[in-house]
N, C-alpha and C positions, 0 to 999 in steps of 0.2 A: 504493500500499499504505499509506502512512504518512497518509494524507489518510482511509484506510478506519478506522487505528485512531482517528486523531483523535477520527472519528464516534462509535467505539465508547466510548471514554473519557467523550465529553460526554453518552453516553445513559447511562451508568454513573454518572455525577455528577450526572444529574438525578433528581430524586423523593427518596423515601424506601428506595431498595436496601438501604441497612444493617440494615433493623428485623429481616429474620427471622433474621439475623446474631447481632442484640442477644437476639432470642428462643431461640434454640438455647445460648448460652452465660451467660445469665442466668438463675440458679436461681430467681429471684424473678419470673419473667415464664415459667416451665415450667408444663404444664398442672394437675400436682398443687400448685403452690404457687397458684397462682389460685383453684383449688378450694377449698383450705384456708382462703383468706384470705374467700371468699364465704361458707364454712360457718360462720367467727369472726362474718362481718356481721351473719347472719340470726340467728343465737343470742343476740346481745346486743341486734337492735333490738326494738321492738313488733313483734307477729307481723304486723299490717298491712304495717308497712313491709318487716318480712321476706320477706313472700309476695310483692311487688312484685318483689325482686330473687330469687327463686326463679321467679315467673313468667318474668323477663327470662331467665335462663340458659336456660328452658325453649322459648322461642320463638326467642331470637339476634333480638331485636329493637334497636335502640337505647332508650336510658333511658327517654328522653321519649317515644318511640313506644309502649315499653310499658306506660307511664302510660295513655295514651290508648286503648292497647288494653284496659286493665280498664276503665276507664270505658263502653267501648262494650259488652262482654260487661255489665254489669251496668245497662244500659239497656235494659227488653223490646222498646221498638219498635227500636232499632238491631239487636239481638241478632239478632233475626228475620231480618233481611237481610244480616248480618255474619258470623255462623256459618251452614256448610252440613252438616247430621249427617251426610249420605248421604256426604261426601267426609274429614269429622272435620276441618275446615280453617277457618280465620279467612281471609275474603277482605277483605284490606286494602284491594285496589284499588278496590271499591266506596266509599271514603272518601278520595277523590283528594286534596283539602283539606289532610288529618291526614297521608298516608303518602306521598303521589305529589309528593313536591317536585322541584326541579331537580336537586340533587346526591344527595339522599338519598332512596331509595325503599325500600318493601317493598309485596309483590304477596298473599304468603301465608304461614301459618303452619299447620302440621298440629300439632293439641291434642287429647290424649285426653279421656275424662270426669274424669278424675283431674287433670287440668291445669284446667281450667273450672273445677273445683271451687275450686282454689287463688285464682283470682281474685274467684271467687263470695265466700270468705270475707273478703275484703276489704270487700266493700259490707254486711257483716254489721255491721262495726265503723263504724257511722255517722258517728261524730266525728272520724274519719281518712278517710272518704269524701268530706267537705266540703273538706277542708285538702289532700288528695291530690295531689300534684306532686311532678315530680323535685327541683324546689328542694328541697321538703318533704322529701324521703329523704336527699338529701344532706348537708342540714342537721342530722338526724335522726343521720346515721353522725358529722358532725365532731363532735357535741356529746359523742357517747359518745369521743372520742379515738380512733376508728378511721383507720389509715392504709389507706384500701382505694379502689380505682376502681370504680365500677358498670360500665365498660364492660368489665371484666373477663368480664363473664356473657356478651356477645356471643362473647368470643373462646374462652369455654368452651363453648359451643353449636357454635361451627364445629370447633373442635377433638376435640370428644367424637364429633360425628359422623362427622369423616374417623376416627377411631380404630377406628369399629364398622364402617368399610368402605364408608361412603356416598357416590358419585361427588363428586368436588368441583364437577361442573357442575351437580348437585343441588344442594348446600348452597349456593353464590354465586346461586341462583335462591330459594332460601327466606331468604336474607338480604338479598335485592332486590337482588343485583350482577347487571346484565343482560349473559349471555355474549359476548364478543367474538368468539371463534374461530368460523369456518367451520363447524367439525363440531358445537361447540353451538348454532347458529343453524340447521342446516339436516340437520342427519344424528343427533343424539343423539336416540334413543328407550330412555327407561328401561324397565327391566322393569316388570310389571304389578304386582310387589309390592315398588315403591320405597318407597309410603308406609308398608305397613306393617313394612317395615325402619326406616323412620325413627322412627315411634312407639314401636316396640318399643326403639330405641335410647335415645329420649326417658324412657322409663319407668324404664330402669335408672339414666339421669343423675338423675331425680325420687329413686330410692331411695336413691340413693349421697347426694344433697344432703342428704337427710331424716335419713341414719343417725348 
């Protein structure tokens, strides 16, 4: 019994097990606080940089992945391979060197025409398109004295989909986390309307960010 207790303690002491509790009790890390900080960031940044952040919230990609995704969307040849209009999906897995790394992966994002327009608007500002990078966005944020982390975008995306009743297994797959459970790997069969529900939730999030 003592041995089992010791094993349990070792498991709990390994990793970032306390982070969920930090988010529960830290008012600066709850959903509303993160969304407000992101909206403030978008408001004071030049539109191309603000739209990168908005696009990131709506796709749930990691910051550097969001920048690369925008580049591919604005490359006509790549876009034909990247976007499947019948699925309303960006297929990141087709660009494995960019999105399928050893520890960090992104497979697919559902995007509406409105989300694509946000990405396209960044290319319209050609001077920003030439220098667009995650580092450029971070420097622009820092220059304006804003204390915000662009990684909030990914947390907002996951939290909002969860609030809207999207299964955690679906959210994990959309954010590039491979399911580990037997249920997810062999038995999970999403309802036919799961994509529509995701897109509806993202449209609400987009309107909330733009409000």
